[in-house]
C-alpha positions in Angstrom: 0.0 0.0 0.0 1.3 3.4 -0.9 1.8 6.0 1.7 -0.2 8.5 -0.3 -3.4 6.4 0.0 -3.6 6.3 3.8 -5.6 9.5 4.0 -8.0 8.4 1.3 -8.5 5.0 2.9 -9.3 6.7 6.3 -11.8 9.0 4.6 -13.6 6.2 2.9 -13.6 4.0 6.0 -15.2 6.8 8.0 -17.8 7.4 5.3 -18.6 3.7 5.1 -19.1 3.6 8.9 -21.6 6.4 8.7 -23.4 4.9 5.7 -23.6 1.5 7.5 -25.0 3.1 10.7 -27.6 5.1 8.7 -28.9 2.1 6.6 -28.9 -0.2 9.5 -31.2 2.1 11.4 -33.4 2.7 8.3 -33.9 -0.9 7.5 -33.7 -2.2 11.1 -30.9 -4.7 10.6 -30.9 -6.5 14.0 -28.1 -5.6 16.4 -26.8 -2.9 14.0 -30.1 -1.0 14.2 -29.0 1.2 17.1 -25.6 2.3 15.7 -27.0 5.6 14.6 -28.0 6.4 18.2 -24.5 5.9 19.6 -22.6 9.2 19.7 -19.2 7.5 20.1 -19.7 5.6 16.9 -20.6 8.7 14.9 -17.8 10.7 16.4 -15.3 7.9 15.7 -16.4 7.9 12.0 -16.2 11.7 11.9 -12.7 11.6 13.5 -11.6 9.1 10.9 -12.7 11.4 8.1 -11.0 14.5 9.7 -7.8 12.6 10.3 -7.9 11.2 6.8 -8.3 14.7 5.3 -5.4 16.1 7.4 -3.2 13.1 6.6 -3.9 13.4 2.9 -3.0 17.1 2.9 0.2 16.5 4.9 1.4 13.6 2.8 0.6 15.5 -0.4 2.6 18.6 0.6 5.6 16.5 1.5 5.8 14.7 -1.8 
């Protein structure tokens, strides 16, 4: 894996976590249905997106 892709991977992972929590609540997917109600889960996904953006900018400026 290239070092330049770390930021993009973190952004995509955070976005996927938010999408999974949204659709699990919308379609009532069993034990995942309450993920949208947990603030720590949403904040973790947001933190991954922010860290990914910052990492992508820092890595792009260095290369």
